[in-house]
N, C-alpha and C positions, 0 to 999 in steps of 0.2 A: 546447239542445233536441236531443233524440235520438229520432227516430221509430222507431228500432230497439229502443228500451228499452221494456219493457212497464210498468215502474214508474218513479217518480222517486226520485232518490238524492241523498245528501249525503255528502261525504267525512268520515271520522272526525275528521280534523284540523280541518276547517272547523267541524264540529259542536261541537268543544270550545270554540269562541269564543261559542257561544250560552249565554245565561243561563237555560236551560230544561232540565228533565230529560226524557230520551226515554221513550216508552212501550215496553213489550215486546209484540212480535207474539205471536199465539196459537200460532205455530209457527216453526221455524227456516226461513228462506228460503235456498235454494240458487240463487245468481245466476251464470249463465254469462256469461263475458266474450267479446269478439270474438277474443281470443287463444286461446280454448278452455279456459281455466282456470275454476275455480269459486271463488266467495267465499260465505261463510256469514254470515248476520246474523239477529238477532232484535230489533233496535231500530229504532224509528221516531219521528221528530219530527212530531207532528200539527199541522196547520193553521199551518204556517210562513208568515209574512207576507213577501211580496216586493213591491217597487214597480217598475212598468214604466211609463214615461212618466207618472208621477204617479198611476197607478191601483194600488190595493192588490189583490193577488191572493194566493191561499193554496194551499199544497201540502202533502201528507203526504210527508215525505222519509225514505226508508229509509237507515240508516247503512251505509256500505261503506268498507273500507280501500283507497280509491283515492287516487291522487296527482295525476293530470293535470287533474282537474276538481274544483271546489268543489261544484257542484250540477249534476245532470242532470235536466232536465224531460222525462219520458218520455210514452208514449202515454196513460197514465192522466190526466195533467194536460192534455196537448194535446187529447184528445177531450173532456174536461170543459169546455174553453173553445172547443170547436168550431173549433180552429185549422186553417188551410189553409196549407200550405207551398208556396212557389213557389221551387224550387231554382234555376231559371235567373236570376231576379231577386234571389235571396237575401233573400226577405221571408217573414214569417209574418203572416197576417191572422187575427184572432180575432173572436169574436162581439161583443166589447166595442166593436168599431169601431177597435181599436188595431192599427196596422200597425208591425211591428218590422222594422228593416233589419239583416241579419246580415252580418258581415264574415268 
């Protein structure tokens, strides 16, 4: 989870494991990284199912050529689930009543 990311993303390598064809975005997205570089993409996997604590959740994941992460859940997903992050306790509380402990 990344509160600094406006959208949610999936690495191109991890996405290649999915048995689904991505959709094309209506425009090319220019994504700025924390290192100051830009990545361009026009592919998205819509309504990807994830399971957290036995609860199915869905996200639109934009494909990026990133290496360090498989999936980044950004502010679009966090706000849709009314997430509240407690950095001190390393927890995320969502409207579903689900409490995630982060390491």
